[in-house]
N, C-alpha and C positions, 0 to 999 in steps of 0.2 A: 337320212341319217344325220346330216349336218344340221338340219333344222331341229331335230330332237336333241342333239348334243348342246346346241346353243340354249335351248329352253331349260335344260337341266342345270347348266352353269349359271344362268340368270336366277333360277330358283334358289341355288346354293348361296349366291351373293346376297339375296334378300334375307334369307334365314340368318346369315352371319351378321348382317347389319342389325337385324331385330334383336339378336341375342346380346349384342354389345350395348344396345341403347338403354338397358336397365342397370348398367354398372354405375355406382356412385362416382362422381368426379372427385379426384384427389385434390389436395391443396393447390397444385399447379398443373399446368399442361404436361402430360407425361413425355412429350417430345422434347421438352426443354432441357432436361438434365438426366444424368445416369443412363444414357443410351435409350431413353424412352421408358424406363422402368420406374414405378412408384410403389410405395407400400400402401395397400388398400387400408382405408380408415385412419391414415396418419395425415393430418391437415397441417401440422407444424412440427418441426423437429430441429431445434437449434441448440447446440452445445455451448455457444458463446466462448469457445476456447481461444479463438483468434480474431473473430469479427462478429458483427451483429446479424449476419446472414440476411434473412428476409424481413428483419426489423430495421426501422430507421429511428433516429433520434430527433425529436422536435423540442428545442429549448425555448422556453418562455423567459426564464431568468437563469443566469449561471450556465455552467456546462458540467453537470455532475456525472452524467453517464459516460463511462469509459470501459474498455476491455482491459481487465487487470486480474492477475492471479487466475487466468483462464476462466474468468467469469465476466458477466455484465455487472459492473459495480457502479453504484451511485452514492456520492457523499458530497456534502457542501463544505466539509472541513478540510483545510489545508494544513497538513502536519508541519511543513516547513515554516509557514507564516504563523501557525498557531491561531488561525481565525476562521470563522464561518462566513461563507458567501451565501446570501439569500438566493434560493434556487427554486425553480419549478420546471420540470422537464418530463417528457413522455417518451418511452420506448415503445414504438408503434409498429404493429405487424402489418404486412401486406394484406389486402382483402382476401377473405377466405370464403369459399363456396360451400355452404352447408345445406343446399337445397335437397340433397338426397340423404341427409343425416337423420337418424332416428334418436339421436342423443349423443352428446360429446362431453368430454371433460378435459380441463386444463391441468397440466401437471408440471411442476418444476421443483428443483432443489434450491434452497436459499439459506443464507446466514443474515440475520438482522441484529444490529447492535446499537446501543446508545440512544434508545428511543426516549424522548422526553415525555413525561406523564401527560402533558397537554397537547402532544404532537399527534397529528394524524397524517403523516407525511408519506406513507407507502400504501398505494392502492392498486388493485387489479380492476381494470375497467373494460367494458365491452360496448360496442355500438354496431348498428347496421347502416348508419348514415354518417360516415366520417366526412367532414367538410374539408379536410386537409389542414385545418387549424384546430388543435386540441382544445383551445379556449372557447371556441364557438360550437363545438360538437356536443350533442346531447348524449352523455355517457350514462351507462348503468353500472353502479358499483357492485361488483361481485366478490369483493375482497374476502369477506368472512373474517377469520381470526388468523393473524400472523404472530408467530412465537418469537420473542426476543431471545437471542442466544447468549451464552456466557464465554465463548471462545471463538477462535477463527478456524476451527477444524470440523465442528459438528454441524453438518448441513441438515436442515429440516425439509421434509417432503411436503409440498403443497399439492393437493389433489382435490379439485372441486368441479362439480357438474356445472356446465353452462346453463344459464337461465333458459327455461323452455321457450320463452318468447323469441329466441334467436335460432332455435332449431328449425331447419327448413328454409332459412333465409340465405340470401346471397349477399356478398360484399360485407361480411362480418369482419370487424376489426377489433383486435385485443390490444390493450396498452397497459404497461406498467408505469404508474405515475410516481415520481419522487418530488418532494418539496421540503424546504426548510426555511427558517427565518434566522433567529439569533442562535439557535442550537441545531445540531445536525446529527441525524442518525446515519448509519452506513448499511447498505444492503448489497449482498453479492448473490447473483442468480446464475444457475447453470442448468443444462439438460432440460430445457423447456420443450414440452410436447403438447399438442392438442390432438386428442385421440377419439375415435369413435367408440362409444360405449359409456359405462357408468363408473364414476370414481369409487374406489374401494372404501375410502373413509369419508366420502361425501364432504370433503373440505377439511377433514381432520389433519393434524400435523403429526408426523412420525419422526422424532429425533433419533439420530444414530448415536449409539453410546460412545463415550469417550473414556479411555482407560488410563489411569495414572501409571507413569513409567517407573516410579519408585515410591518410597514412603518418606515421612519426615525423619525417621530414624536412620534411613539409608540415603539421606540427601547427598547429591553429588557436590563435589568441590567445583569451583569455577573452572579449573583446568579440565575436569571431567566433562563439564557441560560444553565447553568449547570444543572438546574432542568429539562429543556426540553430534554437534552441529556440523562439524567438518565431515564426519563419516556419512552424514545424510545429505551431503552436497549442498548444504545451506538451506535446504527445504525445511519447512516446519515439521517438527517431530510429531509422531502420531498420537501423542497424549501429553498431559501436563506432567511436569517434572518438578521435584523439590531440589533447590540449589542453595547451598550455604556459602557465605562469604563475608567480607568486611567492606563497608561502604568507603570507597576511595574518593568520590566527589558527588555533589548534588547538582544535577543538570538544570532542570527547570520545573516550575509548578504550573499546572494547567488549571486556570480559574474555571473554565467551562465544565470540565469533568472532575474537578477536585482531585487531581491525580498528581503524582510526582514521578519524574524521570531521574534516575541516578545510576551510578556505576558501582559495581562490586568487584573485588579481586580476592585472591586467597590470602594475600598479606597486607591488604589495605593500600598498596601502591597503585600507581597509574599504569602498571604493566599488566598485560594479559587480562583485560577487564571484560566484564559482561554488562551491557546496558540493561537496566530494568526499566522498560519503557512504559510510561503512563500508568504506573502502578497504583494500586489501592492499599489501604491499611489492613490491619488484622480483621478478619471476617468481612472483608470488602468495604470497610469503613472509608469515608472520605478523608482526605488530608485537608488541613486548613491553611497551610503555608509551606514554604520551602524549608522552614525551620523545624518542621515536625520530625525530620530525621537529621542525623549528624554524621559527618565524616568520622570514621573510626568505629562506628557501631557494628556489632556482629548481627547478621540477619539470616533467616531462612525464608526463602521466597518460593512461591509456587506459580507456575504458568507454562506457556508454550514457548519452546526454544526454537530459534531460527536465525538466519542471517538475512539482513535487509540492506541493500545498497552497500555491501561490504562490511556492515557492522553486525557483530554478534550480539543478539539481544534476547530478552524474554519479552514476548509480545504484550501489547496492551491488555488491560483487564487482568493482569497478574495481581497477586495479593500477598501481603506479608503473613507469614505463619508465626514468626517470633522475632523479637529484636531485643538485644541486650547491650549493656555498656553505655556510658554517658557520652561517648564520642570524643575523639581526640585527633590531633593532626597526625597523619601517617608518619611512621618512624622513618620511612625511606626518604632520603634527600635526593633531589634532582629529578630527572625525567628521562625515559627512554621510550621511543616509539619508532619501530622499523617500517610500519605500514606494509609489511610483507603479506599479511593475511587479512587485514581490515584496517579500521580507523584507529585502533589502539587507544580507545577512550577519548579521542578528540571529538568535538561536536561542531556542527556547521551552524553559523549564525548569519543569515542573509540580511544585510543592511538594506539593500534595494535590489529588486529584480524587475526588469521591464516586462511588459505584457507578452505572454507567449513563452517566457523562459521559466521553467519549473525548478531548475537546479543549476548550480555552478560547480561546487565541490563534490566529488564522488571517488570511491575507491576504484582503482584500476588494477584488477587482478593480473592482467597480462604483464604489466610493467612493475608490479609490486610497489605501488606508490599511491598517494592521494593526488588527484588531478583536478585542476580548475580550468573551466573553459566557458566563455560567454558567447561562443559562436553556435548558433542553432537556426534551423529553418533557412539556411543559406544566407545568413546575414549576421553582422556584428550587433550584439544586443547589449545595451548599457546595463551594468550590474556592479554591485559591490557585495562581496561575501567573505566571511572570515572562517577559517578553520582554527578552532580554539582548543587549546590543550585542557585537560583536567587540571585542577589545582595541584601544585607541588610545593615543597618546602626547600628554602635555601638557608635555613637556620644553621648557625655554626660556621658558615662560610664567610670569608672576607672578599673573595673573588668568585666569579662564576662565568662560564662561557657556554653559549648555545652553538652547537655544530649540527649541520644537516647537509644533505645533498639535494641539488635542484637542477632542473633543465627547463627551458622555455623556448617558444618560437612565436613569431608573428607579433612582437611587441612594437609599439611606436615610441613610448617613453617608459622604459622598464622601471625607472625610479618611482614613478607614480602608480604604475599598474601592479607591481609586485613588491609588497612591503611586509616586513616582519615587525610585530608589535609586542610589548610586554605590559603587564598590569598586576597590581596587587589586589584588585577587587573585581576584575572581570568587566568593569564598566569604563573606567578611565584608562586610556592606553597611551603608551610612549613608543614612538617610532625608534627602532634600532638600526644602527648602521651595519650593512652587510659587507663582508670582506671581498666578495666577488659577486658578479652578476652574469647570467647566461648571455652569450652574444647572439643567440637565436639562429645559429647556423646549423645546429645538429641537436640530437637528443642525448648527447653524452652528459651524464650527471657530473656536476662539478661540486667539490667540497666547499662549504661556506661556513663562516663563523660570525657570531655576533657577541659583543661584550655585554654581559649581564651583571657586571660588578655593581652597578647602581642598585640592583635588587638583592645582592648578597646579604645574608642575615635575616631576610624577611621570612615570616612563617608561612605566608600564602603568596604564591606567584602563578601567573598564567602567561603563556605566550600565544600568539596568533599569527597565522599567515593570512594576510589580507590581499584579496584579488580584486582588481578594478578593471572593467572593460567599458568601452564607449562605442558609438556608432562608427568611429574611425578605426578602432583596433580592438580585437578580442583575442588576446594571447591564450595559449595553452601553457599552463604551469604545472610541473610535476615535482613532488617533494617526497623524500623518504629519509630513513636513518637519522631521526632527530634524537639528539642527546644533549642534556643539560647537566653540567657537573662543575 
């Protein structure tokens, strides 16, 4: 009986092994993750919400691929520096076993913007002989058609069958290639999957519709727009909105994209402003210079509302719906900026940033202030950055005073590192004397004044808080409750 029992058990083991031998191998060894469970027919499944997963980045030039907005994003354009870095980079998958596949398709969602007509910078590539160096690998281009978007909310679905030559092969590698030279597109990718089966649209793109949140006739005031952003936790609203206001300052002209960034408010003052970031003209027309719009003009603008780095803005690629008035200096004299909920119309001008440092000034929601710091990556980084006010008027005044609150720590020479400046053109600056300086012992905010009488009577005035760090010292500087009167 024992001999018969052993024979039966051996036969059952052989049958079990034979039954399992015909199951297609998934993307990875089932024993590696998820307690040994895998989804049959799913070779890749990456959301890119917080990391690249089973993909790796191979940079030939530049460093465009990052995880941002819960996507894998690539761009060569630096918003802060307003310049493009020549780039070539590949987001490369781990090897995939398709030896048991009868057909597979690649699927992901993406937003692609600012593609130059002569640019071929975004490609989907495949190979079964990856050398470890994307520049020496023989790739097959399976891109097909990528659709350029018009906003940052509408994702398009890419769904394309893999070329038949790679079905049944081992060590198949897929790469998303990004490149740029003097002009830069931006692409955001999420929910990438490689699945057994056939693409529904065979490579077609399926845009998801975007709904307007109001109409030109019911355009929100700036105050209403700011409230909508706050209610949505600073996240981009679900559709485009019409907003009406008065231009309070013109920030900068982007020569590459022929766009203007400017601020609007309900009364034309520098208080409670909304930045219209990298906007276009009526019907999406290009701007030719910073002079195409004027302070004091009334506008209706349409675009996506959100908060970015503490700044309330209408996102890039917004457009003018209407503009009226010849433009004039805002009637409100002086300046008020609390920095309680954002930058209050101030802008950041980076004079110099050392390599590896991406920003100095930013909004600190916890402490309700604007904060500057050159310490990053566990070291002091040399930098100089200015927090610049919007233009304001001191006409009719014979004296004027700037008051604000500040705190700072980790200074070596505070007089050189923390400075307040004033200007009538935003280019040539005069250093102001501060009545008090933080002693660096705590974070208690101290009241400080600067005499602005030399600028009293001027139609256009700017102030700036200039931060400087070195390899020897990188202070942290906090500023709020700014008033000029």
